[in-house]
Phi, psi and omega in degrees: 000314182295321179297320179296319178294321179296319179292323181294320185257008180290143176300142181242152174284123180270118179292141179279129177236159180280329183263123181297335180292341181264006177288132179290136176261326188203146177249134170247093186068239179267351182271135178259136172268119183255165177297327177300315179295323179294322180291332179281336177121148178234134180227118182244126180238163178164172181282168180300134177080011183273358175093023181297315182279313184282341180259276184296313181299314180294320179296320180292316179295321176297322177295321175302309183296320177300329183263009171091014175225167185256173178202173179222140175249120178252143180231144174219000000 
């Protein structure tokens, strides 16, 4: 368990790209969330109490703030 957490939160080498929209903001395992994907929209689903807002939503908003822009998480 500890090894999985260390790998998840370990610093990663960010590949240099020419387009700023393709810079990774956040990693979910091996998948990178890019600004391009954020501009296209993010939709998180799950049952009540599954941690959509406090888990995924909070991680995405923190990544936004770390990179100098804001965001909003709406729930219904």
